C-alpha positions as CSV (number, residue, x, y, z in Angstrom):
1,X,93.0,173.9,23.5
2,X,91.3,172.7,26.6
3,X,89.1,170.1,24.8
4,X,92.2,168.4,23.3
5,X,93.8,168.5,26.8
6,X,90.8,166.7,28.4
7,X,90.8,164.1,25.6
8,X,94.5,163.6,26.0
9,X,94.1,162.8,29.7
10,X,91.3,160.3,28.8
11,X,93.5,158.7,26.2
12,X,96.4,158.4,28.8
13,X,94.2,156.6,31.3
14,X,92.7,154.4,28.5
15,X,96.2,153.5,27.3
16,X,97.3,152.4,30.8
17,X,94.1,150.3,31.0
18,X,94.7,148.5,27.7
19,X,98.3,147.9,28.4
20,X,97.3,146.4,31.7
21,X,94.8,144.1,30.0
22,X,97.4,143.1,27.4
23,X,100.0,142.2,30.0
24,X,97.5,140.3,32.2
25,X,96.2,138.3,29.3
26,X,99.7,137.3,28.2
27,X,100.7,136.4,31.8
28,X,97.8,134.1,32.2
29,X,98.8,130.4,31.8
30,X,97.1,128.3,29.2
31,X,95.6,125.1,30.6
32,X,97.0,122.0,29.0
33,X,94.4,119.2,28.1
34,X,94.1,116.6,30.8
35,X,95.3,113.1,30.1
36,X,92.6,110.9,31.6
37,X,89.0,112.1,32.0
38,X,88.0,108.8,33.4
39,X,89.7,109.5,36.7
40,X,87.5,112.6,37.3
41,X,84.9,112.6,40.1
42,X,83.4,116.1,39.9
43,X,79.7,115.9,39.1
44,X,78.0,118.6,37.0
45,X,74.4,119.7,36.2
46,X,74.2,121.5,32.9
47,X,71.4,124.0,32.8
48,X,70.1,125.4,29.5
49,X,67.4,128.1,29.5
50,X,65.7,127.9,26.1
51,X,63.1,130.1,24.4
52,X,62.1,129.6,20.7
53,X,65.4,127.7,20.0
54,X,64.1,125.0,17.7
55,X,66.6,126.0,15.1
56,X,69.6,125.5,17.5
57,X,68.7,123.2,20.4
58,X,69.5,119.8,18.7
59,X,72.9,121.0,17.6
60,X,73.7,121.9,21.3
61,X,72.3,118.6,22.6
62,X,74.4,116.6,20.1
63,X,77.6,118.5,21.1
64,X,76.9,117.8,24.8
65,X,76.4,114.2,24.1
66,X,79.9,114.1,22.5
67,X,81.6,115.0,25.8
68,X,84.7,113.0,26.6
69,X,83.6,113.3,30.2
70,X,82.0,110.2,31.8
71,X,78.3,110.2,31.2
72,X,77.4,109.2,34.7
73,X,79.0,112.3,36.1
74,X,76.7,114.8,34.5
75,X,73.1,115.5,33.9
76,X,71.3,118.0,31.6
77,X,68.3,120.2,32.5
78,X,66.6,122.1,29.7
79,X,64.2,124.8,31.0
80,X,61.7,125.8,28.3
81,X,60.9,129.5,28.7
82,X,57.4,129.7,27.2
83,X,58.5,128.7,23.7
84,X,55.9,128.9,21.0
85,X,57.9,126.8,18.5
86,X,59.0,123.2,18.6
87,X,61.8,123.6,21.1
88,X,60.2,121.5,23.9
89,X,59.1,118.8,21.4
90,X,62.6,118.4,19.9
91,X,64.1,118.1,23.4
92,X,61.5,115.4,24.3
93,X,62.3,113.5,21.1
94,X,66.1,113.7,21.7
95,X,65.6,112.5,25.3
96,X,63.5,109.6,24.2
97,X,66.1,108.6,21.6
98,X,69.0,108.7,24.0
99,X,67.5,107.5,27.3
100,X,68.8,106.0,29.6
101,X,72.5,106.6,28.8
102,X,72.2,110.4,28.5
103,X,70.2,111.9,31.4
104,X,68.0,114.8,30.3
105,X,65.3,116.6,32.2
106,X,62.9,119.0,30.5
107,X,61.1,121.5,32.7
108,X,58.5,124.0,31.3
109,X,58.7,127.4,33.0
110,X,55.5,128.7,34.4
111,X,54.5,132.2,35.4
112,X,54.2,135.4,33.5
113,X,54.8,139.1,34.2
114,X,58.5,138.7,35.0
115,X,61.2,141.1,33.9
116,X,63.9,138.4,33.9
117,X,62.6,135.1,32.6
118,X,66.1,133.8,32.1
119,X,67.0,134.1,35.8
120,X,63.8,132.4,36.7
121,X,64.6,129.6,34.3
122,X,68.1,129.1,35.8
123,X,66.7,129.1,39.3
124,X,64.1,126.5,38.3
125,X,66.8,124.3,36.9
126,X,69.1,124.7,39.9
127,X,66.2,123.7,42.2
128,X,65.9,120.4,40.3
129,X,69.7,119.8,40.0
130,X,71.2,116.7,41.6
131,X,74.9,117.6,41.4
132,X,77.3,119.9,43.2
133,X,78.4,122.0,40.2
134,X,76.1,124.0,38.0
135,X,77.3,124.6,34.4
136,X,75.4,127.2,32.3
137,X,75.3,127.7,28.6
138,X,72.8,129.0,26.1
139,X,70.6,127.1,23.7
140,X,72.1,128.6,20.6
141,X,75.6,127.4,21.4
142,X,77.9,124.5,20.6
143,X,80.2,123.1,23.3
144,X,83.5,121.3,22.5
145,X,84.2,117.6,23.5
146,X,86.7,118.7,26.3
147,X,84.3,121.2,27.8
148,X,83.4,119.5,31.1
149,X,86.8,118.0,31.4
150,X,88.4,121.5,31.3
151,X,86.1,122.6,34.2
152,X,86.9,119.5,36.2
153,X,90.6,120.0,35.8
154,X,90.5,123.6,37.0
155,X,88.3,122.6,39.9
156,X,90.8,119.9,40.9
157,X,93.8,122.2,40.5
158,X,92.6,125.5,41.9
159,X,89.5,124.9,44.1
160,X,87.4,127.8,42.7
161,X,83.7,128.4,43.5
162,X,83.0,130.3,40.3
163,X,84.5,129.8,36.9
164,X,84.3,132.1,33.8
165,X,85.2,130.5,30.6
166,X,85.8,131.5,26.9
167,X,83.1,132.1,24.3
168,X,83.5,132.8,20.6
169,X,81.1,133.6,17.8
170,X,80.5,131.2,15.0
171,X,81.9,132.7,11.8
172,X,80.1,134.0,8.7
173,X,81.4,136.3,6.0
174,X,78.9,139.1,6.6
175,X,79.8,142.6,7.7
176,X,77.8,142.4,10.9
177,X,79.3,139.0,11.8
178,X,82.9,140.2,11.2
179,X,82.4,143.3,13.2
180,X,80.8,141.4,16.1
181,X,83.6,138.8,16.0
182,X,86.3,141.5,16.5
183,X,84.3,143.4,19.1
184,X,83.6,140.2,21.1
185,X,87.3,139.1,21.0
186,X,88.1,142.3,22.8
187,X,85.4,141.7,25.4
188,X,86.6,138.1,25.9
189,X,90.2,139.3,26.4
190,X,89.2,141.9,28.9
191,X,87.0,139.3,30.8
192,X,89.9,136.9,31.1
193,X,92.4,139.6,32.2
194,X,90.1,141.2,34.7
195,X,89.2,137.9,36.4
196,X,92.8,136.7,36.4
197,X,94.0,139.8,38.1
198,X,90.9,140.1,40.3
199,X,90.3,143.7,39.4
200,X,86.6,143.4,38.5
201,X,84.1,140.7,37.8
202,X,83.2,139.8,34.2
203,X,81.9,136.7,32.5
204,X,79.5,135.5,29.8
205,X,76.4,133.3,30.5
206,X,77.2,131.1,27.5
207,X,80.1,129.5,29.4
208,X,80.4,129.5,33.2
209,X,80.2,127.3,36.2
210,X,79.6,127.7,39.9
211,X,79.0,125.5,43.0
212,X,75.3,125.0,43.7
213,X,75.8,125.5,47.5
214,X,77.5,128.8,46.9
215,X,74.6,129.9,44.7
216,X,72.3,129.1,47.5
217,X,74.5,130.7,50.1
218,X,74.4,134.1,48.3
219,X,70.6,133.6,47.9
220,X,70.8,133.1,44.1
221,X,69.4,136.0,42.1
222,X,67.6,137.7,45.1
223,X,68.2,141.4,44.9
224,X,68.9,141.3,41.1
225,X,65.9,139.3,40.0
226,X,64.0,142.4,38.7
227,X,66.8,143.2,36.3
228,X,66.3,141.7,32.8
229,X,69.9,140.9,32.2
230,X,72.8,140.0,34.6
231,X,72.2,136.3,35.2
232,X,76.0,136.0,34.6
233,X,77.9,139.1,35.7
234,X,75.6,140.3,38.5
235,X,75.6,136.8,40.0
236,X,79.3,136.6,39.6
237,X,79.7,139.8,41.6
238,X,77.5,138.5,44.4
239,X,79.6,135.4,44.7
240,X,82.9,137.5,44.4
241,X,81.8,139.5,47.5
242,X,81.7,136.3,49.5
243,X,84.7,134.6,47.9
244,X,86.9,137.3,46.4
245,X,89.9,135.0,45.9
246,X,88.1,131.9,44.6
247,X,86.9,133.3,41.2
248,X,88.8,131.8,38.3
249,X,89.0,132.1,34.5
250,X,89.5,129.0,32.5
251,X,91.9,129.8,29.7
252,X,91.6,126.6,27.8
253,X,91.2,126.1,24.1
254,X,89.4,122.8,24.8
255,X,86.6,124.7,26.6
256,X,85.8,127.5,24.0
257,X,82.0,127.5,23.6
258,X,80.8,128.8,20.2
259,X,77.6,130.8,20.0
260,X,75.5,132.4,17.3
261,X,76.2,136.1,16.6
262,X,73.3,138.5,16.1
263,X,72.1,138.1,12.5
264,X,71.3,141.7,11.9
265,X,72.5,145.2,13.0
266,X,69.2,145.7,14.8
267,X,69.6,142.5,16.8
268,X,73.2,143.3,17.5
269,X,72.4,146.8,18.9
270,X,69.6,145.2,21.0
271,X,72.0,142.7,22.4
272,X,74.6,145.3,23.3
273,X,71.9,147.5,24.9
274,X,70.9,144.5,27.0
275,X,74.5,144.0,28.1
276,X,75.0,147.7,28.8
277,X,71.8,147.9,30.9
278,X,73.6,146.1,33.7
279,X,76.2,148.8,34.2
280,X,74.2,151.0,36.6
281,X,73.4,148.0,38.8
282,X,76.9,147.1,39.8
283,X,78.0,147.5,43.4
284,X,81.5,147.0,42.2
285,X,82.7,150.5,41.7
286,X,85.9,149.3,40.0
287,X,84.1,148.0,36.9
288,X,81.8,151.1,36.8
289,X,84.9,153.3,36.8
290,X,86.3,151.3,33.9
291,X,83.1,151.4,31.9
292,X,82.8,155.1,32.5
293,X,86.4,155.7,31.3
294,X,85.8,153.7,28.1
295,X,82.5,155.4,27.4
296,X,83.9,158.9,27.9
297,X,86.9,158.2,25.8
298,X,84.7,156.9,22.9
299,X,82.3,159.9,23.5
300,X,85.3,162.2,23.0
301,X,85.5,161.2,19.3
302,X,81.9,162.4,18.8
303,X,82.7,165.6,20.6
304,X,85.7,166.1,18.3
305,X,83.6,165.5,15.3
306,X,81.1,168.1,16.3
307,X,83.8,170.6,17.3
308,X,85.3,170.1,13.8
309,X,82.4,172.1,12.3
310,X,83.7,175.1,14.4
311,X,87.4,174.4,14.2
312,X,88.7,172.2,11.3
313,X,91.8,171.3,13.3
314,X,89.6,169.1,15.5
315,X,89.2,166.8,12.6
316,X,92.9,166.2,12.3
317,X,93.0,165.6,16.1
318,X,90.2,163.1,15.7
319,X,92.2,161.1,13.0
320,X,95.3,161.2,15.2
321,X,93.5,159.7,18.2
322,X,91.8,157.2,15.9
323,X,95.2,156.0,14.8
324,X,96.6,156.0,18.4
325,X,93.7,154.1,19.7
326,X,94.2,151.4,17.1
327,X,98.0,151.2,17.8
328,X,97.4,150.7,21.5
329,X,94.6,148.1,21.1
330,X,96.2,146.0,18.3
331,X,98.7,144.0,20.3
332,X,95.9,143.0,22.7
333,X,93.4,142.0,20.1
334,X,96.1,140.2,18.2
335,X,97.1,138.0,21.2
336,X,93.4,137.2,22.0
337,X,92.7,136.4,18.3
338,X,95.5,133.9,18.3
339,X,93.9,132.0,21.3
340,X,90.6,131.9,19.5
341,X,92.2,131.1,16.1
342,X,90.6,134.2,14.5
343,X,93.7,135.9,13.2
344,X,92.1,136.3,9.8
345,X,89.7,138.9,11.3
346,X,92.5,141.3,12.2
347,X,92.8,142.9,8.8
348,X,89.4,144.6,9.4
349,X,90.4,146.0,12.8
350,X,91.4,149.5,11.8
351,X,88.5,150.1,9.4
352,X,85.9,149.1,12.0
353,X,87.1,151.5,14.6
354,X,84.6,154.3,13.8
355,X,81.7,151.8,13.8
356,X,82.9,150.5,17.2
357,X,83.1,154.0,18.6
358,X,79.6,154.8,17.4
359,X,77.9,151.7,18.7
360,X,79.7,152.0,22.1
361,X,78.2,155.5,22.5
362,X,74.7,154.5,21.3
363,X,74.5,151.2,23.3
364,X,75.9,152.9,26.5
365,X,73.3,155.6,26.3
366,X,70.3,153.5,25.4
367,X,71.3,150.8,27.9
368,X,71.0,153.4,30.7
369,X,67.8,155.1,29.6
370,X,66.0,152.9,27.0
371,X,64.1,149.8,26.5
372,X,65.1,146.9,24.3
373,X,63.7,143.8,22.7
374,X,65.0,140.4,23.6
375,X,63.6,137.0,22.7
376,X,60.5,138.6,21.4
377,X,59.8,140.5,24.6
378,X,60.1,144.2,25.4
379,X,62.1,144.6,28.6
380,X,63.9,147.4,30.4
């Protein structure tokens, strides 16, 4: 049957891709914790865009305050993006309580009618930055004590201009959280493997760093500033085009940033649509080809399901490919789960496969043609 033949070819290419990611992830060396942070000299400006994050911002600020990195070597800039809650007030109170030992600047973003407020917030923060390295995270995150030290160590050892670093979801025992946790582990593993092998550019805005002069050299977000998402991956690709061999991934357990997972299925789908919306804007044809392969392979399951109403044998083929997909992916997700200490999530992996396939099809489609809500705004 020609349909099964086409799906078999897609599965073959998909298998090669996953095996490549698995091997690359396992080849990547794990960074050992540095012995003496006091000897470091790299200076960082941490930039946090924040919109309506009163429930989370103090937790992040406290975690940054606990850095083992010397306080005089970093500053913190919080850019309030038109919050209508107590975000700015809480930052002001925290700054007053910790001044002068902990340098915090609060900037209120001005101007409406933008499609990418977050990029504008980051640009505003960089314009006020005093140090040579920009470190970005999100207001709903928690950073570990060795966070800045891990960046400094890699900068000293490898001399990169852009660093992607690991992110994990905070855990909760809800169905939507467990599903996101497993899905995000896969994305994190792919991110690390692709950056390590320099096959395409991926990162997450909750944990990355880049040189300020390089940001200015590539003219920042110019050319991508009308796109709502992409303050991380689209910028990374711009920098990669200038410095293709100076992009690094920081595989270090001491730098894993934890972020809040979407609390509901609706919020989760909106988040993934936002991520998928960047796909058509990539100049990097390598990553577009990978995304297209993954999308078509997942779409083939829906095609098989529809075909099963005409020919019942297609249902058996669907279950066979479901099992084969799980077998191919499991060693990869298992290795990544070990790094993030999330082995307990693996028992759900097989059962969540249909849900993963369904959301991939939906988010990929709506990300290309639909609008979505983010931070209380309707964007496209």
